[in-house]
C-alpha positions, 0 to 999 in steps of 0.5 A: 856932418852926416852927409860927409860920412855917407859920401865917404862910406860910398867912396869906400864901397866903390873902391872895395867893389873896384878891387873886388871885380877882378876876382869875379872875372878870373878864369875858373876851371870847368866842372869835371865832365863824364870823360874824367869819371873813369879816371876818378873811379879808378884812382878812388879804387886804388886809394881804397885798396891800398893796404896800410903797412906800419913800416911805410909810416902811414899809420902808427901803433895806438900806444906809440911814445906820444900816446903813452905819454898822453895816457900817463899824464891823463891818468895822473891828472885824473888821480889828482882830480879825484884826490882833491875833489874828495878833499874838498867835499870832506871839507864842508857841506856847502861844496858839491861836485860840478859834473852832474854825470859824476855827482852820483858816484862822487857823493858816495865817497872814495869808492864812488870817486874811483868809479867815476875816475875809471869811467872818465879815463876809460871814456877818454882813452876808448874814444881816442882808440876808436878814432885811431881804429877808424883812421882819424889819427889827428883827432885821436891825439886831439881827443887825448889832448882835450881830455888833458886840458879839461883835467888840468883845468879841473885840478888847477881849480881845485888847487886854487880852492885849496890855496884860498881856504 
């Protein structure tokens, strides 16, 4: 039985190579020569020198409608996380904050929780703004979406704790 499987695998390999060989025989374009260099340099300068006007649609304001909505959702989730975390910590001594960076703040009660929440929210919004200023608009929105996802997961975990208590 082992010999039949081996022969079958060989046939399969030969068929794969037979169908893959035409890929290697394609005509590929040549690498750019020095004759194209002035054109590339000229087009690069033109792209770098182009000014970005908000009127032409190539950029947007940081607090456009989408980012306002994201920032508001994130603020609500951060507040819900803070309230539910403090409720859990007051509920029993065996529970503790899972985030080691926020733990020293959160263990100080409501004022520490507020400080940790403001720092986390500011970091998320600040990183998103930095990505916006450097022209990484998709990453800017992705950063806020990721922060919303993390906070939503944390809040839902806290709510599950409340429902099983």
